[in-house]
N, CA, C and O atoms as CSV, one atom per row, in Angstrom:
chain,resi,resn,atom,element,x,y,z
A,1,MET,N,N,-117.216,-187.662,173.688
A,1,MET,CA,C,-117.740,-187.320,172.376
A,1,MET,C,C,-119.206,-186.899,172.444
A,1,MET,O,O,-119.612,-185.932,171.800
A,2,ILE,N,N,-119.990,-187.628,173.224
A,2,ILE,CA,C,-121.414,-187.310,173.356
A,2,ILE,C,C,-121.593,-185.955,174.038
A,2,ILE,O,O,-122.491,-185.193,173.681
A,3,LYS,N,N,-120.735,-185.654,175.022
A,3,LYS,CA,C,-120.814,-184.357,175.692
A,3,LYS,C,C,-120.523,-183.221,174.714
A,3,LYS,O,O,-121.174,-182.177,174.759
A,4,LYS,N,N,-119.549,-183.422,173.833
A,4,LYS,CA,C,-119.223,-182.402,172.831
A,4,LYS,C,C,-120.382,-182.179,171.872
A,4,LYS,O,O,-120.736,-181.042,171.562
A,5,MET,N,N,-120.967,-183.270,171.406
A,5,MET,CA,C,-122.105,-183.164,170.480
A,5,MET,C,C,-123.288,-182.454,171.154
A,5,MET,O,O,-123.962,-181.629,170.536
A,6,SER,N,N,-123.527,-182.782,172.413
A,6,SER,CA,C,-124.611,-182.128,173.151
A,6,SER,C,C,-124.342,-180.641,173.294
A,6,SER,O,O,-125.249,-179.822,173.137
A,7,LEU,N,N,-123.109,-180.293,173.589
A,7,LEU,CA,C,-122.742,-178.890,173.729
A,7,LEU,C,C,-122.921,-178.140,172.410
A,7,LEU,O,O,-123.462,-177.034,172.397
A,8,TYR,N,N,-122.472,-178.730,171.302
A,8,TYR,CA,C,-122.645,-178.106,169.982
A,8,TYR,C,C,-124.123,-177.948,169.628
A,8,TYR,O,O,-124.530,-176.926,169.076
A,9,THR,N,N,-124.907,-178.949,169.944
A,9,THR,CA,C,-126.347,-178.878,169.667
A,9,THR,C,C,-126.992,-177.749,170.451
A,9,THR,O,O,-127.803,-177.000,169.907
A,10,ILE,N,N,-126.642,-177.619,171.718
A,10,ILE,CA,C,-127.198,-176.546,172.550
A,10,ILE,C,C,-126.791,-175.180,172.010
A,10,ILE,O,O,-127.607,-174.260,171.965
A,11,ILE,N,N,-125.549,-175.048,171.607
A,11,ILE,CA,C,-125.063,-173.767,171.069
A,11,ILE,C,C,-125.795,-173.423,169.773
A,11,ILE,O,O,-126.230,-172.286,169.591
A,12,ILE,N,N,-125.932,-174.384,168.882
A,12,ILE,CA,C,-126.599,-174.132,167.598
A,12,ILE,C,C,-128.065,-173.777,167.810
A,12,ILE,O,O,-128.562,-172.824,167.211
A,13,VAL,N,N,-128.757,-174.526,168.649
A,13,VAL,CA,C,-130.169,-174.225,168.929
A,13,VAL,C,C,-130.291,-172.859,169.579
A,13,VAL,O,O,-131.212,-172.105,169.266
A,14,GLY,N,N,-129.380,-172.532,170.476
A,14,GLY,CA,C,-129.399,-171.218,171.124
A,14,GLY,C,C,-129.203,-170.081,170.144
A,14,GLY,O,O,-129.849,-169.040,170.257
A,15,LEU,N,N,-128.313,-170.274,169.181
A,15,LEU,CA,C,-128.082,-169.227,168.180
A,15,LEU,C,C,-129.273,-169.050,167.257
A,15,LEU,O,O,-129.588,-167.925,166.867
A,16,PHE,N,N,-129.936,-170.132,166.901
A,16,PHE,CA,C,-131.114,-170.019,166.053
A,16,PHE,C,C,-132.268,-169.336,166.790
A,16,PHE,O,O,-133.142,-168.740,166.162
A,17,GLY,N,N,-132.270,-169.423,168.117
A,17,GLY,CA,C,-133.318,-168.790,168.900
A,17,GLY,C,C,-133.144,-167.288,169.025
A,17,GLY,O,O,-134.088,-166.592,169.397
A,18,CYS,N,N,-131.960,-166.771,168.723
A,18,CYS,CA,C,-131.704,-165.334,168.807
A,18,CYS,C,C,-132.216,-164.639,167.551
A,18,CYS,O,O,-132.348,-165.259,166.495
A,19,GLY,N,N,-132.495,-163.381,167.674
A,19,GLY,CA,C,-132.889,-162.603,166.491
A,19,GLY,C,C,-134.358,-162.262,166.513
A,19,GLY,O,O,-135.073,-162.537,167.476
A,20,SER,N,N,-134.786,-161.659,165.430
A,20,SER,CA,C,-136.166,-161.200,165.348
A,20,SER,C,C,-137.076,-162.303,164.839
A,20,SER,O,O,-136.617,-163.335,164.350
A,21,ILE,N,N,-138.358,-162.068,164.962
A,21,ILE,CA,C,-139.366,-162.993,164.463
A,21,ILE,C,C,-139.369,-162.911,162.945
A,21,ILE,O,O,-139.315,-161.816,162.385
A,22,ASN,N,N,-139.431,-164.033,162.284
A,22,ASN,CA,C,-139.469,-164.038,160.829
A,22,ASN,C,C,-140.867,-163.664,160.356
A,22,ASN,O,O,-141.793,-164.461,160.513
A,23,PRO,N,N,-141.054,-162.462,159.772
A,23,PRO,CA,C,-142.387,-162.023,159.375
A,23,PRO,C,C,-142.946,-162.798,158.193
A,23,PRO,O,O,-144.133,-162.682,157.887
A,24,TYR,N,N,-142.120,-163.580,157.530
A,24,TYR,CA,C,-142.587,-164.336,156.374
A,24,TYR,C,C,-143.218,-165.663,156.767
A,24,TYR,O,O,-143.736,-166.384,155.914
A,25,PHE,N,N,-143.177,-165.982,158.037
A,25,PHE,CA,C,-143.789,-167.200,158.517
A,25,PHE,C,C,-145.295,-166.982,158.543
A,25,PHE,O,O,-145.816,-166.336,159.453
A,26,LYS,N,N,-145.985,-167.511,157.561
A,26,LYS,CA,C,-147.413,-167.237,157.362
A,26,LYS,C,C,-148.289,-167.807,158.471
A,26,LYS,O,O,-149.406,-167.333,158.678
A,27,GLY,N,N,-147.807,-168.803,159.176
A,27,GLY,CA,C,-148.625,-169.416,160.217
A,27,GLY,C,C,-148.635,-168.632,161.515
A,27,GLY,O,O,-149.358,-168.990,162.445
A,28,PHE,N,N,-147.844,-167.567,161.597
A,28,PHE,CA,C,-147.740,-166.795,162.831
A,28,PHE,C,C,-148.925,-165.843,162.942
A,28,PHE,O,O,-148.968,-164.821,162.258
A,29,LYS,N,N,-149.872,-166.169,163.789
A,29,LYS,CA,C,-151.063,-165.345,163.981
A,29,LYS,C,C,-151.030,-164.750,165.382
A,29,LYS,O,O,-150.909,-165.471,166.372
A,30,VAL,N,N,-151.138,-163.447,165.452
A,30,VAL,CA,C,-151.174,-162.762,166.732
A,30,VAL,C,C,-152.603,-162.306,166.954
A,30,VAL,O,O,-153.187,-161.617,166.117
A,31,LYS,N,N,-153.156,-162.696,168.082
A,31,LYS,CA,C,-154.526,-162.311,168.399
A,31,LYS,C,C,-154.547,-161.630,169.758
A,31,LYS,O,O,-153.777,-161.991,170.648
A,32,PRO,N,N,-155.422,-160.647,169.923
A,32,PRO,CA,C,-155.523,-159.980,171.227
A,32,PRO,C,C,-156.142,-160.916,172.262
A,32,PRO,O,O,-156.834,-161.871,171.910
A,33,THR,N,N,-155.890,-160.638,173.533
A,33,THR,CA,C,-156.455,-161.473,174.587
A,33,THR,C,C,-157.966,-161.308,174.666
A,33,THR,O,O,-158.673,-162.253,175.017
A,34,GLU,N,N,-158.464,-160.133,174.347
A,34,GLU,CA,C,-159.903,-159.880,174.291
A,34,GLU,C,C,-160.242,-159.404,172.879
A,34,GLU,O,O,-159.434,-158.719,172.252
A,35,PRO,N,N,-161.408,-159.752,172.377
A,35,PRO,CA,C,-161.760,-159.327,171.010
A,35,PRO,C,C,-161.775,-157.803,170.887
A,35,PRO,O,O,-162.249,-157.096,171.776
A,36,LEU,N,N,-161.243,-157.316,169.765
A,36,LEU,CA,C,-161.252,-155.878,169.501
A,36,LEU,C,C,-162.604,-155.490,168.912
A,36,LEU,O,O,-163.247,-156.296,168.238
A,37,PRO,N,N,-163.034,-154.258,169.164
A,37,PRO,CA,C,-164.386,-153.869,168.729
A,37,PRO,C,C,-164.548,-153.689,167.222
A,37,PRO,O,O,-165.660,-153.836,166.716
A,38,TYR,N,N,-163.469,-153.372,166.481
A,38,TYR,CA,C,-163.607,-153.070,165.057
A,38,TYR,C,C,-162.551,-153.785,164.231
A,38,TYR,O,O,-161.406,-153.937,164.660
A,39,LYS,N,N,-162.940,-154.215,163.064
A,39,LYS,CA,C,-162.022,-154.882,162.133
A,39,LYS,C,C,-161.208,-153.824,161.401
A,39,LYS,O,O,-161.754,-152.841,160.901
A,40,THR,N,N,-159.906,-154.035,161.344
A,40,THR,CA,C,-159.004,-153.083,160.702
A,40,THR,C,C,-158.294,-153.745,159.532
A,40,THR,O,O,-158.267,-154.969,159.405
A,41,ASN,N,N,-157.721,-152.903,158.682
A,41,ASN,CA,C,-156.932,-153.379,157.558
A,41,ASN,C,C,-155.686,-152.504,157.468
A,41,ASN,O,O,-155.789,-151.293,157.272
A,42,LEU,N,N,-154.506,-153.115,157.612
A,42,LEU,CA,C,-153.247,-152.384,157.519
A,42,LEU,C,C,-152.637,-152.632,156.152
A,42,LEU,O,O,-152.603,-153.763,155.669
A,43,SER,N,N,-152.155,-151.562,155.536
A,43,SER,CA,C,-151.457,-151.700,154.259
A,43,SER,C,C,-150.173,-150.873,154.290
A,43,SER,O,O,-150.098,-149.823,154.928
A,44,SER,N,N,-149.159,-151.387,153.574
A,44,SER,CA,C,-147.877,-150.693,153.477
A,44,SER,C,C,-147.141,-151.235,152.269
A,44,SER,O,O,-147.506,-152.266,151.704
A,45,GLN,N,N,-146.108,-150.524,151.890
A,45,GLN,CA,C,-145.210,-151.039,150.865
A,45,GLN,C,C,-144.397,-152.160,151.507
A,45,GLN,O,O,-144.310,-152.227,152.733
A,46,LYS,N,N,-143.816,-153.016,150.724
A,46,LYS,CA,C,-143.061,-154.148,151.257
A,46,LYS,C,C,-141.923,-153.659,152.153
A,46,LYS,O,O,-141.056,-152.897,151.724
A,47,ASN,N,N,-141.947,-154.117,153.411
A,47,ASN,CA,C,-140.932,-153.793,154.418
A,47,ASN,C,C,-140.758,-152.295,154.645
A,47,ASN,O,O,-139.672,-151.852,155.019
A,48,ALA,N,N,-141.799,-151.519,154.427
A,48,ALA,CA,C,-141.727,-150.075,154.632
A,48,ALA,C,C,-142.089,-149.728,156.074
A,48,ALA,O,O,-142.930,-150.384,156.689
A,49,GLU,N,N,-141.455,-148.707,156.597
A,49,GLU,CA,C,-141.754,-148.245,157.947
A,49,GLU,C,C,-143.117,-147.560,158.005
A,49,GLU,O,O,-143.804,-147.629,159.025
A,50,GLU,N,N,-143.512,-146.898,156.911
A,50,GLU,CA,C,-144.790,-146.188,156.876
A,50,GLU,C,C,-145.928,-147.169,156.589
A,50,GLU,O,O,-145.765,-148.125,155.829
A,51,PHE,N,N,-147.067,-146.917,157.203
A,51,PHE,CA,C,-148.227,-147.782,156.998
A,51,PHE,C,C,-149.503,-146.959,157.099
A,51,PHE,O,O,-149.497,-145.818,157.562
A,52,VAL,N,N,-150.588,-147.563,156.658
A,52,VAL,CA,C,-151.920,-146.956,156.730
A,52,VAL,C,C,-152.857,-148.008,157.304
A,52,VAL,O,O,-152.845,-149.158,156.865
A,53,VAL,N,N,-153.671,-147.619,158.283
A,53,VAL,CA,C,-154.659,-148.519,158.869
A,53,VAL,C,C,-156.035,-147.935,158.598
A,53,VAL,O,O,-156.291,-146.766,158.885
A,54,SER,N,N,-156.918,-148.756,158.044
A,54,SER,CA,C,-158.280,-148.284,157.782
A,54,SER,C,C,-159.279,-149.102,158.599
A,54,SER,O,O,-159.076,-150.285,158.871
A,55,VAL,N,N,-160.368,-148.426,158.980
A,55,VAL,CA,C,-161.442,-149.028,159.760
A,55,VAL,C,C,-162.751,-148.616,159.122
A,55,VAL,O,O,-162.949,-147.442,158.809
A,56,LYS,N,N,-163.649,-149.571,158.926
A,56,LYS,CA,C,-164.963,-149.213,158.395
A,56,LYS,C,C,-165.666,-148.318,159.401
A,56,LYS,O,O,-165.767,-148.656,160.580
A,57,ASN,N,N,-166.148,-147.186,158.934
A,57,ASN,CA,C,-166.784,-146.201,159.806
A,57,ASN,C,C,-168.298,-146.364,159.751
A,57,ASN,O,O,-168.938,-146.061,158.744
A,58,LYS,N,N,-168.846,-146.845,160.842
A,58,LYS,CA,C,-170.298,-146.958,160.953
A,58,LYS,C,C,-170.775,-145.989,162.029
A,58,LYS,O,O,-171.486,-146.355,162.965
A,59,GLU,N,N,-170.355,-144.742,161.854
A,59,GLU,CA,C,-170.732,-143.657,162.759
A,59,GLU,C,C,-170.155,-143.810,164.162
A,59,GLU,O,O,-170.641,-143.163,165.090
A,60,GLN,N,N,-169.139,-144.641,164.345
A,60,GLN,CA,C,-168.495,-144.720,165.643
A,60,GLN,C,C,-167.517,-143.560,165.785
A,60,GLN,O,O,-167.041,-143.020,164.787
A,61,GLY,N,N,-167.225,-143.187,166.996
A,61,GLY,CA,C,-166.305,-142.091,167.241
A,61,GLY,C,C,-164.863,-142.554,167.176
A,61,GLY,O,O,-164.575,-143.750,167.144
A,62,ILE,N,N,-163.975,-141.594,167.157
A,62,ILE,CA,C,-162.542,-141.874,167.056
A,62,ILE,C,C,-162.037,-142.673,168.258
A,62,ILE,O,O,-161.185,-143.548,168.103
A,63,GLU,N,N,-162.544,-142.384,169.432
A,63,GLU,CA,C,-162.092,-143.076,170.641
A,63,GLU,C,C,-162.417,-144.565,170.590
A,63,GLU,O,O,-161.667,-145.387,171.117
A,64,GLU,N,N,-163.532,-144.909,169.957
A,64,GLU,CA,C,-163.951,-146.305,169.908
A,64,GLU,C,C,-163.072,-147.154,168.986
A,64,GLU,O,O,-162.932,-148.357,169.205
A,65,VAL,N,N,-162.491,-146.553,167.978
A,65,VAL,CA,C,-161.691,-147.322,167.026
A,65,VAL,C,C,-160.201,-147.306,167.355
A,65,VAL,O,O,-159.441,-148.100,166.800
A,66,ARG,N,N,-159.782,-146.434,168.231
A,66,ARG,CA,C,-158.359,-146.246,168.512
A,66,ARG,C,C,-157.650,-147.526,168.942
A,66,ARG,O,O,-156.546,-147.792,168.467
A,67,GLU,N,N,-158.236,-148.314,169.810
A,67,GLU,CA,C,-157.572,-149.523,170.295
A,67,GLU,C,C,-157.410,-150.560,169.186
A,67,GLU,O,O,-156.387,-151.242,169.125
A,68,SER,N,N,-158.393,-150.685,168.322
A,68,SER,CA,C,-158.280,-151.623,167.200
A,68,SER,C,C,-157.167,-151.196,166.248
A,68,SER,O,O,-156.408,-152.036,165.764
A,69,VAL,N,N,-157.066,-149.905,165.977
A,69,VAL,CA,C,-156.016,-149.374,165.096
A,69,VAL,C,C,-154.647,-149.549,165.742
A,69,VAL,O,O,-153.691,-149.950,165.079
A,70,ARG,N,N,-154.555,-149.253,167.013
A,70,ARG,CA,C,-153.285,-149.361,167.745
A,70,ARG,C,C,-152.774,-150.798,167.741
A,70,ARG,O,O,-151.581,-151.027,167.543
A,71,PHE,N,N,-153.660,-151.768,167.957
A,71,PHE,CA,C,-153.246,-153.168,167.990
A,71,PHE,C,C,-152.651,-153.600,166.653
A,71,PHE,O,O,-151.579,-154.205,166.617
A,72,GLU,N,N,-153.328,-153.296,165.572
A,72,GLU,CA,C,-152.859,-153.704,164.239
A,72,GLU,C,C,-151.510,-153.062,163.901
A,72,GLU,O,O,-150.628,-153.721,163.351
A,73,ALA,N,N,-151.355,-151.789,164.229
A,73,ALA,CA,C,-150.098,-151.085,163.946
A,73,ALA,C,C,-148.952,-151.622,164.804
A,73,ALA,O,O,-147.840,-151.806,164.309
A,74,THR,N,N,-149.216,-151.869,166.071
A,74,THR,CA,C,-148.184,-152.387,166.963
A,74,THR,C,C,-147.731,-153.768,166.513
A,74,THR,O,O,-146.536,-154.064,166.521
A,75,LYS,N,N,-148.674,-154.607,166.124
A,75,LYS,CA,C,-148.344,-155.945,165.626
A,75,LYS,C,C,-147.428,-155.845,164.400
A,75,LYS,O,O,-146.443,-156.575,164.301
A,76,TYR,N,N,-147.750,-154.951,163.477
A,76,TYR,CA,C,-146.948,-154.776,162.265
A,76,TYR,C,C,-145.524,-154.330,162.611
A,76,TYR,O,O,-144.553,-154.897,162.110
A,77,CYS,N,N,-145.407,-153.322,163.461
A,77,CYS,CA,C,-144.079,-152.797,163.808
A,77,CYS,C,C,-143.240,-153.829,164.557
A,77,CYS,O,O,-142.034,-153.925,164.328
A,78,LEU,N,N,-143.859,-154.596,165.443
A,78,LEU,CA,C,-143.117,-155.626,166.169
A,78,LEU,C,C,-142.619,-156.723,165.242
A,78,LEU,O,O,-141.468,-157.148,165.344
A,79,LEU,N,N,-143.471,-157.181,164.346
A,79,LEU,CA,C,-143.085,-158.277,163.460
A,79,LEU,C,C,-142.009,-157.883,162.460
A,79,LEU,O,O,-141.103,-158.669,162.183
A,80,TYR,N,N,-142.100,-156.684,161.920
A,80,TYR,CA,C,-141.179,-156.297,160.862
A,80,TYR,C,C,-139.960,-155.505,161.329
A,80,TYR,O,O,-138.916,-155.540,160.679
A,81,PHE,N,N,-140.085,-154.787,162.456
A,81,PHE,CA,C,-138.987,-153.914,162.876
A,81,PHE,C,C,-138.543,-154.133,164.317
A,81,PHE,O,O,-137.585,-153.503,164.764
A,82,GLY,N,N,-139.217,-155.008,165.049
A,82,GLY,CA,C,-138.803,-155.332,166.404
A,82,GLY,C,C,-139.042,-154.245,167.418
A,82,GLY,O,O,-138.397,-154.228,168.466
A,83,THR,N,N,-139.954,-153.336,167.134
A,83,THR,CA,C,-140.267,-152.254,168.071
A,83,THR,C,C,-141.769,-152.003,168.090
A,83,THR,O,O,-142.464,-152.247,167.104
A,84,SER,N,N,-142.256,-151.517,169.217
A,84,SER,CA,C,-143.671,-151.155,169.302
A,84,SER,C,C,-143.858,-149.640,169.282
A,84,SER,O,O,-144.972,-149.145,169.454
A,85,ASP,N,N,-142.767,-148.907,169.072
A,85,ASP,CA,C,-142.836,-147.448,169.032
A,85,ASP,C,C,-143.351,-146.991,167.671
A,85,ASP,O,O,-142.830,-147.386,166.628
A,86,ILE,N,N,-144.387,-146.150,167.702
A,86,ILE,CA,C,-145.027,-145.690,166.468
A,86,ILE,C,C,-145.143,-144.176,166.500
A,86,ILE,O,O,-145.551,-143.596,167.506
A,87,ASN,N,N,-144.782,-143.542,165.395
A,87,ASN,CA,C,-144.996,-142.113,165.216
A,87,ASN,C,C,-146.262,-141.947,164.383
A,87,ASN,O,O,-146.260,-142.179,163.175
A,88,TRP,N,N,-147.328,-141.546,165.039
A,88,TRP,CA,C,-148.602,-141.359,164.348
A,88,TRP,C,C,-148.636,-139.990,163.686
A,88,TRP,O,O,-148.052,-139.030,164.188
A,89,LYS,N,N,-149.317,-139.911,162.568
A,89,LYS,CA,C,-149.558,-138.620,161.929
A,89,LYS,C,C,-150.490,-137.842,162.863
A,89,LYS,O,O,-151.538,-138.345,163.268
A,90,ILE,N,N,-150.094,-136.606,163.200
A,90,ILE,CA,C,-150.816,-135.799,164.181
A,90,ILE,C,C,-151.532,-134.644,163.488
A,90,ILE,O,O,-150.979,-133.994,162.600
A,91,SER,N,N,-152.769,-134.402,163.909
A,91,SER,CA,C,-153.555,-133.289,163.388
A,91,SER,C,C,-153.091,-131.986,164.035
A,91,SER,O,O,-152.918,-131.926,165.252
A,92,GLN,N,N,-152.890,-130.944,163.229
A,92,GLN,CA,C,-152.492,-129.638,163.753
A,92,GLN,C,C,-153.622,-128.992,164.554
A,92,GLN,O,O,-153.365,-128.184,165.446
A,93,ILE,N,N,-154.836,-129.335,164.250
A,93,ILE,CA,C,-155.994,-128.727,164.917
A,93,ILE,C,C,-156.243,-129.354,166.282
A,93,ILE,O,O,-156.349,-128.644,167.282
A,94,THR,N,N,-156.338,-130.693,166.331
A,94,THR,CA,C,-156.681,-131.369,167.580
A,94,THR,C,C,-155.465,-131.807,168.387
A,94,THR,O,O,-155.602,-132.179,169.552
A,95,GLN,N,N,-154.271,-131.769,167.782
A,95,GLN,CA,C,-153.043,-132.259,168.418
A,95,GLN,C,C,-153.189,-133.724,168.853
A,95,GLN,O,O,-152.611,-134.148,169.854
A,96,ASP,N,N,-153.959,-134.473,168.091
A,96,ASP,CA,C,-154.196,-135.887,168.339
A,96,ASP,C,C,-153.999,-136.627,167.023
A,96,ASP,O,O,-153.675,-136.001,166.014
A,97,TRP,N,N,-154.186,-137.934,167.010
A,97,TRP,CA,C,-154.020,-138.705,165.782
A,97,TRP,C,C,-154.853,-138.105,164.665
A,97,TRP,O,O,-156.050,-137.866,164.828
A,98,ALA,N,N,-154.226,-137.870,163.549
A,98,ALA,CA,C,-154.935,-137.376,162.369
A,98,ALA,C,C,-155.564,-138.567,161.649
A,98,ALA,O,O,-155.017,-139.670,161.667
A,99,PHE,N,N,-156.699,-138.342,161.024
A,99,PHE,CA,C,-157.316,-139.385,160.220
A,99,PHE,C,C,-158.097,-138.738,159.089
A,99,PHE,O,O,-158.554,-137.598,159.181
A,100,ASP,N,N,-158.230,-139.499,158.034
A,100,ASP,CA,C,-159.048,-139.080,156.901
A,100,ASP,C,C,-160.291,-139.950,156.891
A,100,ASP,O,O,-160.262,-141.109,157.306
A,101,SER,N,N,-161.367,-139.381,156.418
A,101,SER,CA,C,-162.598,-140.141,156.261
A,101,SER,C,C,-162.855,-140.269,154.775
A,101,SER,O,O,-163.080,-139.276,154.085
A,102,ASN,N,N,-162.819,-141.504,154.285
A,102,ASN,CA,C,-162.927,-141.733,152.852
A,102,ASN,C,C,-163.742,-142.998,152.592
A,102,ASN,O,O,-163.429,-144.062,153.128
A,103,SER,N,N,-164.770,-142.887,151.783
A,103,SER,CA,C,-165.594,-144.040,151.382
A,103,SER,C,C,-166.108,-144.844,152.564
A,103,SER,O,O,-166.108,-146.075,152.527
A,104,GLY,N,N,-166.539,-144.169,153.597
A,104,GLY,CA,C,-167.066,-144.866,154.766
A,104,GLY,C,C,-166.002,-145.495,155.641
A,104,GLY,O,O,-166.309,-146.384,156.435
A,105,LYS,N,N,-164.758,-145.056,155.517
A,105,LYS,CA,C,-163.659,-145.589,156.326
A,105,LYS,C,C,-162.926,-144.459,157.029
A,105,LYS,O,O,-162.835,-143.343,156.518
A,106,LEU,N,N,-162.406,-144.765,158.207
A,106,LEU,CA,C,-161.470,-143.880,158.891
A,106,LEU,C,C,-160.083,-144.394,158.560
A,106,LEU,O,O,-159.816,-145.586,158.712
A,107,ILE,N,N,-159.190,-143.514,158.108
A,107,ILE,CA,C,-157.862,-143.924,157.669
A,107,ILE,C,C,-156.806,-143.202,158.502
A,107,ILE,O,O,-156.733,-141.973,158.503
A,108,PHE,N,N,-155.995,-143.979,159.204
A,108,PHE,CA,C,-154.930,-143.468,160.067
A,108,PHE,C,C,-153.582,-143.767,159.429
A,108,PHE,O,O,-153.428,-144.784,158.752
A,109,SER,N,N,-152.609,-142.894,159.635
A,109,SER,CA,C,-151.270,-143.089,159.083
A,109,SER,C,C,-150.242,-143.050,160.205
A,109,SER,O,O,-150.390,-142.311,161.179
A,110,GLY,N,N,-149.210,-143.850,160.051
A,110,GLY,CA,C,-148.148,-143.870,161.039
A,110,GLY,C,C,-146.867,-144.401,160.451
A,110,GLY,O,O,-146.801,-144.795,159.287
A,111,GLN,N,N,-145.837,-144.401,161.298
A,111,GLN,CA,C,-144.522,-144.886,160.888
A,111,GLN,C,C,-143.896,-145.593,162.078
A,111,GLN,O,O,-143.903,-145.070,163.192
A,112,CYS,N,N,-143.354,-146.781,161.842
A,112,CYS,CA,C,-142.653,-147.511,162.888
A,112,CYS,C,C,-141.357,-146.764,163.194
A,112,CYS,O,O,-140.640,-146.357,162.280
A,113,GLU,N,N,-141.065,-146.591,164.448
A,113,GLU,CA,C,-139.848,-145.896,164.865
A,113,GLU,C,C,-138.708,-146.895,164.936
A,113,GLU,O,O,-138.575,-147.628,165.916
A,114,VAL,N,N,-137.894,-146.923,163.906
A,114,VAL,CA,C,-136.797,-147.877,163.814
A,114,VAL,C,C,-135.570,-147.303,164.496
A,114,VAL,O,O,-135.205,-146.149,164.271
A,115,ARG,N,N,-134.949,-148.099,165.314
A,115,ARG,CA,C,-133.768,-147.630,166.062
A,115,ARG,C,C,-132.515,-147.948,165.316
A,115,ARG,O,O,-131.421,-147.633,165.784
């Protein structure tokens, strides 16, 4: 009887361990191994694949903010959609990430690539 109960417990715990991370768990904080250079803010509609990341622009170049933006977007896509693949809005002129400059902020747009 004890062996059966142990087996059922292992199976149940194993099944609960499968699946995606629950994004509603407020205590789940993901931090980079090294501090990122710029503070970002990601916004999106509830459970939407599309998102916008903004960074306060203090005359830094695009290359300097890219890693901070990438980290925030990747974290969002992993938590909500289980993928780190992102389709960034691309500029037709530079063929690189497009961004808008508004109110002292650089604003990047992207979409999580859902499979």
